[in-house]
C-alpha positions as CSV (number, residue, x, y, z in Angstrom):
1,M,-32.0,-41.0,5.5
2,T,-29.4,-43.2,7.1
3,R,-26.2,-42.2,8.8
4,E,-24.2,-43.7,6.0
5,E,-26.2,-41.8,3.3
6,L,-25.6,-38.5,5.2
7,L,-21.9,-39.1,5.5
8,S,-21.6,-40.1,1.9
9,I,-22.5,-36.6,0.7
10,P,-19.0,-35.1,0.7
11,G,-17.6,-38.2,-1.1
12,T,-20.3,-38.0,-3.8
13,E,-19.5,-34.3,-4.3
14,M,-15.8,-35.1,-4.6
15,R,-16.5,-37.8,-7.2
16,I,-18.5,-35.3,-9.3
17,K,-15.5,-32.9,-9.2
18,V,-13.1,-35.7,-10.2
19,L,-15.4,-36.8,-13.1
20,N,-15.7,-33.3,-14.3
21,A,-12.0,-32.8,-14.3
22,S,-11.5,-36.0,-16.2
23,I,-14.1,-35.0,-18.8
24,L,-12.3,-31.7,-19.3
25,Q,-9.0,-33.5,-19.8
26,L,-10.5,-36.0,-22.2
27,R,-12.1,-33.2,-24.3
28,S,-8.8,-31.4,-24.4
29,L,-7.1,-34.6,-25.6
30,A,-9.7,-35.3,-28.2
31,T,-9.5,-31.7,-29.5
32,S,-5.7,-31.8,-29.7
33,L,-5.8,-35.1,-31.6
34,S,-8.4,-34.0,-34.1
35,A,-7.3,-30.5,-34.8
36,P,-5.1,-30.1,-37.8
37,L,-1.8,-28.2,-37.2
38,G,-1.9,-26.5,-40.6
39,G,-1.6,-27.6,-44.2
40,D,-2.6,-31.0,-45.3
41,K,-2.3,-33.4,-42.5
42,V,-2.4,-37.1,-43.1
43,Q,-4.1,-38.8,-40.2
44,A,-2.2,-41.8,-38.8
45,P,-4.0,-45.1,-38.9
46,G,-5.7,-45.8,-35.6
47,A,-6.1,-42.1,-34.8
48,K,-9.9,-42.3,-35.4
49,D,-10.1,-45.3,-33.1
50,R,-8.3,-43.3,-30.4
51,I,-10.5,-40.3,-30.8
52,G,-13.5,-42.7,-30.8
53,N,-12.3,-44.3,-27.6
54,I,-11.9,-40.9,-26.0
55,V,-15.3,-39.7,-27.0
56,S,-16.8,-43.0,-25.6
57,S,-15.0,-42.3,-22.3
58,I,-16.4,-38.8,-22.3
59,V,-19.9,-40.1,-22.8
60,D,-19.5,-42.7,-20.1
61,A,-18.0,-40.2,-17.6
62,E,-20.8,-37.7,-18.3
63,A,-23.4,-40.4,-17.7
64,E,-21.7,-41.3,-14.4
65,M,-21.5,-37.6,-13.4
66,K,-25.2,-37.0,-14.3
67,E,-26.2,-40.0,-12.0
68,D,-24.0,-38.8,-9.2
69,I,-25.5,-35.3,-9.5
70,R,-29.0,-36.8,-9.2
71,I,-27.9,-38.8,-6.2
72,L,-26.2,-35.8,-4.6
73,A,-29.3,-33.6,-5.1
74,S,-31.5,-36.3,-3.6
75,L,-29.2,-36.8,-0.6
76,R,-29.0,-33.1,0.1
77,L,-32.8,-32.7,0.0
78,E,-33.1,-35.5,2.6
79,A,-30.3,-33.9,4.6
80,V,-32.1,-30.6,4.8
81,K,-35.1,-32.4,6.2
82,I,-33.2,-34.0,9.1
83,V,-30.5,-31.4,9.8
84,E,-33.1,-28.6,10.2
85,S,-34.3,-30.3,13.3
86,L,-31.0,-29.9,15.2
87,P,-30.3,-27.2,17.8
88,E,-27.4,-24.8,17.5
89,P,-24.4,-25.2,17.0
90,E,-25.1,-28.6,15.6
91,L,-27.4,-27.1,13.0
92,S,-24.9,-24.7,11.6
93,V,-22.0,-27.2,11.4
94,M,-24.1,-29.9,9.8
95,R,-25.8,-27.5,7.4
96,L,-22.4,-26.1,6.2
97,R,-20.9,-29.6,5.8
98,Y,-23.7,-31.7,4.3
99,I,-25.9,-29.1,2.6
100,V,-23.6,-26.3,1.6
101,G,-20.6,-28.7,1.0
102,M,-17.9,-26.7,2.8
103,K,-14.5,-28.1,4.0
104,W,-14.0,-28.6,7.7
105,E,-11.4,-25.8,7.9
106,D,-13.8,-23.4,6.3
107,I,-16.6,-24.4,8.6
108,A,-14.4,-23.8,11.6
109,D,-13.6,-20.3,10.3
110,E,-17.3,-19.6,9.6
111,V,-18.6,-20.7,13.0
112,G,-15.6,-19.6,15.1
113,Y,-14.6,-23.0,16.5
114,T,-11.5,-25.2,16.0
115,T,-11.7,-27.9,13.4
116,R,-11.6,-30.5,16.2
117,N,-14.6,-28.8,17.9
118,C,-16.5,-29.0,14.6
119,F,-15.8,-32.7,14.5
120,N,-17.1,-33.1,18.1
121,I,-20.2,-31.1,17.2
122,R,-20.7,-33.3,14.2
123,N,-20.4,-36.4,16.3
124,K,-22.9,-35.0,18.8
125,A,-25.3,-34.1,15.9
126,L,-25.0,-37.7,14.5
127,G,-25.9,-39.0,18.0
128,L,-29.0,-36.7,18.1
129,L,-30.1,-37.7,14.6
130,F,-29.4,-41.4,14.7
131,G,-29.4,-42.3,18.4
132,E,-25.7,-43.0,18.8
């Protein structure tokens, strides 16, 4: 695992969350367009095309999300292998950030350091792992 791959884990996780939110919004939009409001509803021309485009966007976003999840799982497995070699407190900080996926503020609360100290510990860990 490279330094860049390790540092890409939080961004990949965020991308998955954004894609998931987009999929939920698209599904809601598709449902609202296709659900009749009552009685006999005449569908406007082009409505089927719009729903088709939304469904296509959902399929594309789900495929992207599935690939990102695969990548994230692979990166986390690799991260476990290298992070477990670290001493404390580097081990705890790196595990919480890159394996568990916690935010820096939550990590600081968990380990009892300031957020700034957690960044410094992370930088030291990167030096130990990648010779920086």
